[in-house]
N, C-alpha and C positions, 0 to 999 in steps of 0.2 A: 460653468459650472450652479445648477440649483443647490444650495443647501441638501442637506437629507431630515427629513425629521420622521424619526419612530412612527407616529400619528397618525401618516398619510399613508403607512405599509398596511399590506394583508396581514406579516404574521404580529404575532403575540410577541410585547417589548418581554425582553431577557428579566425576571423575575429575581429582587434579590433573595439571597437564602439557598437559592440551589448552586448545586455543585460546579465549582468551578470552570470545568466542559461545557457540562451543559448552556450558561452562560456564554462561554467562547462560543462556541456552537451555534448559539442561536444571534450574534450579532454579525459571527459570519456568515449565515443562513442567508441573512437580514441583507449584506451587502454583495451578497452575488445574486440573487435574485435582483436588485438593481442592476447589475452588469448584464446579467440575460436580459432582464427585458428595454435593455437601453437605458431606463434614466441615468448610469453612470456610464458614458461611451469612453470608445477603445481611444487610450490617452487623456481620460481626463482625472486631475489630481484628487484624489478624496483626501477628506476633515484629515486632520488633523490627529494626535491621537490623541487632545486632547479637550479635542472639537469630540470624540468619538463616546471617550467617557462621560462629559454631559450630557450627553444627547440620548447616549444607552442605560444611562446610569447604571455603568460598572466600573472597574480600577483600572489601570494602566497595563497592570499586566492580565487581566482578559481581554483587552483590545488585543494586546500584543500577542497574543494566544490566535485568536481570529484571524489580523492580519498575515501569520504564519502557516494556518490552516489554509488563504484563501492562497499567499503567492506559492505553497506545495501544487493546486489547483492549478495553478498556471494563469488565474485571474488578475495576478498585479505582479507589477513588479515595483519596486523602490531604486531609489536614485540618490543618494551621498547628499545633504546638502540642500536637497529637492523636494522632499516626501515620498509619498507612495502614490501609485500610478495604477487605473487602469491598464493589465499591457495595450500596449498598443497594435499586436497582433490576436488580440481575443479577436474569435469570431465566431457569432454568436449560434448559429446552426453546427459549433464542431466537437467532434466526438467528444466528452469529457466524462470521468468518472470522477467523483469526488473520494477521500478514501473515510471509510467507514468510522460512522461516529460512534467512540466506545461508549458502549452499553445497552447500543442499536443492534440487537441479537439480527433483527430481518433483514437492515441494514447489511449486516454480516453474509447472515448466511445466501441473499441475493449474490457477493462479492465473491465467494467462494464455488456456488453453482457455476460462474461464469470464467471462472483458473480451471477446476475442474474439466469443461470442457475442452478449454485450453492447453494444459499439462498434458490431458490425456492424447488429445491429438499433437503437438509436441512429440512426443516420444513413440508415438507410432509410427510419424514419419519417419524421423531419429533411423529407427531400427532400421527403415527402407534403404536411406538415403548415405547415413554417417563413411565417411573417410577413415581413415587410421589417424591423421592428426586430430579428427574429432575425438575419437578414441580417446587419443593419448592426451587430448584437453579433461576430459571427462576422467579417464585416470589419475591423471593430477590432482584435480580439487578432490577424489576420495582418498589419495593417500593424503592431501592437506587435512581435510578433516580427521581423518583418523589421528595424525597426529595431534590434531588441539585438544579430541578425544582422551589422550595418552595423557598431555600437557594438562588436564583442567583447562583449556578453553572453549573460547563458543563456535570460533570455528564457521563464525556466519560469512566473513569473504568469501572463505571456499563454497561454501554452500549455492554461495552467489554466482559462484563462476561455475561449480555442478553444473544446472540450472540453465544457466544463459548456454553453456555449451550443447546443453541437449538440443535446445531453441535452437542455436547457431546450424547443429547437423543436420536439420529440416531442410538449409538451404533456399528457403523460402523470405526473402525478404519482408512481405507484409507480417508475416509471424514473428520476424526478427522486432521489424520495430514496433509492433504490438507488443511487445512483452515487453522492450525498452519504456514504453510508454507508462504498462504496469506496474515495473520495478519503480518509477519516480513516482506514481501514486496511489496504488493498493497492496501490493506485493512487499511488501517492510511489512504490513499488519501478518498476513499468514509466514513470513518467517520472524516475525517474534514469538511463535509460536516455540521455533527452534530456540533461541536464545535463549526463554522462560525456561524448560525444560532444563537447558545446558545450567541454568542457574538453580533451581531449585528442588530437579529429578534425575541428578546425576548419574543416575543407576538406567535411564529409561533412556540413553545417547546412545546405548549400542544396539538397541530396535533401529532409533531411526537409522542409524549407520544403516544396519541387514536393509533398510528399506533403499539406500540408496545403492547399493549394494545390488537390490534384484534389480532394481531399474536399467543399471548400466550392465548386467550381466543379459540382460534381454536384449538391450540393443544391441550389446558388442556381437551378441548370436544370431541375428537382424529378424530375430522374435517382434512383429508388428502388435500382434495381440497381447501376447505377454507384456510387452513395456509398456501398453497401452492398460493395461490390467494392473501391476508392480505402480505405475503413474498416478493412476488414478486411489490404489488404499494406501498411496506415499499419504498424499492430499487430503484426503479423507480423517489421516491419524493426523495428521498435523492441527486438524479443525479440530478434535477432538480434546489436542491436547493446549488449545488454545483456547476454546470454551472450558475448558477445567480451569487456564488461568485465569480467567475471568470472571469464572464463581465462585476462585480462594479468596481474589480480590474482592470482593462485592460486598458492600457493609451490610452489614448484619440487619432485618426487616424488626 
């Protein structure tokens, strides 16, 4: 494998003094571009952490965060005692979505547009095709979230189970597979809105639960139009909660 030199890349080298997440994103983007261009081929071993810190003039913590991002995107894999490698199963033309970069509002908006189309479609089909078993899974997840709300818990696992049950109720294997992919890569960013709301705005969790109840009621009643509208409203509200949380975390200008 040829050594990697930042000066040979078109991407600018991360600058010192930048926020840590910006540095790690810069390193991750640099390596990801080489993987997608084929400079780093499937099965190739990446430089060591020490080599990467020297090449990109960043700390080991930044390198580890960059590698963790690439791993979450399915671009690399680690082998204990051997190092980090480009995933042997990586296909250059495969469909992939990187997790939104913190602070990148445009990237987040694009992800939200995609999630909106999928959530609405899933809810509409679920209302048409759901079985009694599907409804039971949704109802159990709703009860679990209600229990979490009463006991000041996050209920994030129950939230996942609720939305998973809706997608499974479409009985469309491709929608289910796409949902699994998004869960592993980007949906957790949207779900963080629920967790942040639970931690910082406990009084708003009742509204979140009400949104879930509206989706379930429409699906249970077989009303695909109402289910789609309820799912759209829920995701838009979740996006607003996420934007609010990000705005409050942003450093003062």
